[in-house]
C-alpha positions in Angstrom: 118.2 105.1 94.4 114.9 104.4 96.2 114.9 102.2 99.2 112.8 99.1 99.0 109.9 98.8 101.4 107.9 95.8 100.2 108.9 92.8 98.2 106.4 90.0 97.2 108.5 87.2 95.7 107.0 84.4 93.7 103.9 84.2 95.9 101.5 81.3 95.4 98.4 81.5 97.7 95.2 79.5 98.1 91.8 80.0 99.6 90.0 76.8 100.6 92.4 74.8 98.6 91.8 76.9 95.4 95.0 78.5 94.2 94.4 82.2 93.5 97.9 83.8 93.3 100.2 81.9 90.9 103.7 83.1 91.2 103.2 86.8 91.8 106.1 89.3 92.1 105.9 92.9 93.3 108.3 95.5 94.6 107.3 98.8 96.1 109.8 101.3 97.3 109.5 103.9 100.0 107.6 107.0 98.9 105.9 105.2 96.0 102.2 104.9 95.1 101.2 101.8 93.2 97.8 101.1 91.7 96.5 97.5 91.2 93.8 97.0 88.6 92.3 94.0 86.9 89.0 92.2 86.2 86.9 90.7 89.1 88.3 87.5 90.5 91.9 88.3 89.3 93.3 88.0 92.9 93.6 91.7 93.9 92.0 91.4 97.3 93.8 88.1 97.8 97.1 89.9 97.4 96.2 92.4 100.1 95.1 89.7 102.5 98.3 87.7 101.9 100.5 90.8 102.6 98.4 91.5 105.7 98.8 87.9 106.9 95.1 86.9 106.9 95.2 83.2 108.1 92.3 82.3 105.7 94.8 82.8 102.8 97.4 80.0 102.7 100.8 80.8 101.2 102.1 77.7 99.6 105.2 79.1 98.0 107.2 82.3 98.0 107.9 85.1 100.4 106.8 88.5 101.7 109.5 90.8 102.7 108.8 94.1 104.5 111.4 96.7 105.4 114.1 94.1 104.9 112.5 91.4 107.1 110.9 88.2 105.9 107.3 88.3 107.3 105.9 85.3 105.4 105.2 83.4 108.6 104.4 86.4 110.8 100.9 86.9 112.3 98.7 89.8 111.3 99.2 91.7 114.5 102.9 91.5 114.1 102.7 92.9 110.6 100.4 95.7 111.8 102.9 96.7 114.4 105.7 96.7 111.8 103.7 99.3 109.9 101.3 97.5 107.5 97.7 98.8 107.2 94.8 97.4 105.2 91.4 99.0 104.5 88.4 96.9 103.5 85.9 96.9 100.7 83.2 96.4 103.2 84.3 97.5 106.7 83.1 95.3 109.5 80.7 96.6 112.2 82.0 96.1 115.8 79.2 96.6 118.4 80.3 97.6 121.9 83.5 99.3 120.8 83.5 103.0 119.9 85.5 104.3 117.0 87.6 106.4 119.4 88.3 103.6 121.9 89.2 101.3 119.0 91.7 103.7 117.6 93.2 104.6 120.9 93.9 101.0 121.7 95.3 100.3 118.3 97.6 103.3 118.4 98.7 102.4 121.9 99.5 98.8 120.9 101.5 100.0 117.9 103.5 102.7 119.7 103.8 100.8 123.0 102.8 104.0 124.9 99.8 104.7 127.1 97.9 107.6 125.4 96.2 110.3 127.4 92.4 110.3 126.7 92.0 114.1 126.3 95.1 114.5 124.1 94.1 111.7 121.8 90.5 113.0 121.5 91.8 116.4 120.5 93.9 114.9 117.7 91.1 112.6 116.6 88.7 115.6 116.3 91.2 117.4 114.0 91.5 114.3 111.8 87.7 113.9 111.6 87.3 117.6 110.7 89.7 117.1 107.8 87.4 114.5 106.4 84.2 116.5 107.1 83.2 113.8 109.5 80.9 114.7 112.4 82.7 114.4 115.8 79.8 112.4 117.2 80.9 109.3 115.2 83.9 109.0 117.5 81.5 108.0 120.3 79.5 105.6 118.2 80.2 101.9 118.0 82.7 101.2 115.2 80.8 101.3 111.8 77.5 100.3 113.5 74.8 102.3 111.7 77.3 104.2 109.6 76.4 104.9 106.0 78.7 103.4 103.3 80.4 106.8 102.9 80.9 107.2 106.7 82.4 103.7 106.9 85.0 104.6 104.2 85.7 107.9 105.9 86.3 106.0 109.2 88.8 103.8 107.4 90.8 106.9 106.3 90.5 108.3 109.9 92.2 105.1 111.0 94.9 105.5 108.3 95.7 109.0 109.4 95.6 108.2 113.1 97.8 105.1 112.9 100.1 106.6 110.2 101.6 103.2 108.9 104.6 102.8 106.7 102.6 101.0 104.1 98.9 101.2 103.4 96.7 99.0 101.2 93.4 100.6 100.2 91.0 98.0 98.8 88.4 99.8 96.7 88.0 102.6 99.4 86.2 104.6 96.8 83.6 101.9 96.0 80.0 103.1 96.3 80.9 106.7 97.1 79.4 109.7 95.4 81.6 112.4 93.8 81.8 114.5 96.9 82.7 111.6 99.2 85.4 110.5 96.8 86.8 114.0 96.9 86.9 114.0 100.7 88.5 110.5 100.9 91.1 111.5 98.2 92.0 114.6 100.4 92.6 112.3 103.3 94.8 110.0 101.3 96.7 112.9 99.9 97.2 114.2 103.5 98.6 110.8 104.5 101.1 110.4 101.7 104.8 111.5 102.0 108.2 110.5 100.8 108.7 107.8 103.5 105.5 105.8 103.3 104.0 103.9 100.5 100.5 103.1 99.0 99.0 100.2 97.1 95.6 101.2 95.8 93.0 98.8 94.3 90.4 100.8 92.5 87.9 100.8 89.6 87.0 104.5 90.1 90.2 106.3 89.1 88.9 109.7 90.4 90.5 108.8 93.7 93.9 109.0 92.0 93.5 112.5 90.5 95.4 114.3 93.3 98.0 111.6 93.9 101.3 111.1 92.1 101.1 107.5 90.8 104.4 105.8 90.2 103.3 102.5 88.8 100.2 100.8 87.7 99.9 97.0 87.6 97.3 94.8 85.9 96.5 91.5 87.6 95.0 88.6 85.7 94.5 85.0 86.8 96.8 85.4 89.8 99.7 87.1 88.1 100.7 90.7 87.2 100.7 90.6 83.4 101.5 94.3 82.7 103.2 97.2 84.6 103.3 100.7 83.4 103.1 104.4 84.5 100.0 106.5 85.1 99.2 106.4 81.4 98.2 102.8 81.8 95.2 104.0 83.8 94.1 106.1 80.9 94.5 103.1 78.5 92.3 100.9 80.8 89.7 103.6 81.2 89.5 103.9 77.4 89.8 100.3 76.3 89.1 98.1 79.3 91.3 95.1 80.1 90.5 93.1 76.9 93.4 94.5 75.0 96.0 93.9 77.7 94.7 90.4 78.4 94.7 89.7 74.7 98.4 90.6 74.5 99.1 88.3 77.4 97.3 85.4 75.8 99.0 86.0 72.5 102.4 86.0 74.2 101.8 82.7 75.8 
């Protein structure tokens, strides 16, 4: 029997007093890869932010459990140290802080250990080579002047460097060409193992081609209305969300 890693239980969440999530339930076990799909405005990114503890998203009811611990009231940095990671649709630029310095400080804060500069640089170089990312980006300010593709690669470099227990990837493939999607997919595949878990929000399902997907969820108006296996991705690619949403409307 698989061991539970994340449980989202009856979550209601609001942004600026507008309720977005309306009683959402989700369970992800260790080693699993889940895919979250749905029309724009369904609440997909809101769910990620709630799990990550973004203070702009107010939980009005329900709980978030991670690795057996109730983290509903925990701050974002606490959740990160527990092993939760989130990538962004549009990564922020951080002038004055290089990618390498940012990652070294993050890694040190998570592990509680002081990292040697040379040793860390050597490992970072290997990770960047895996993603066909020029080493010079390590010395540049985080995401400043990066192309869209390099920003997304930098997110995967962070994922591989920090090696969290649970990663949420929010449209990491958005805006990428075919070759860049292939490189990013390779990085995600390299990260995944039987002990960690993934929640992927995507519209471009090419990113899933080299991953073993365990469950696919369709989110609509703040609730998961359908859960299935990888075949659900094919159904959505062929017919869109209209059929699934229609079934939900008819049932209620």
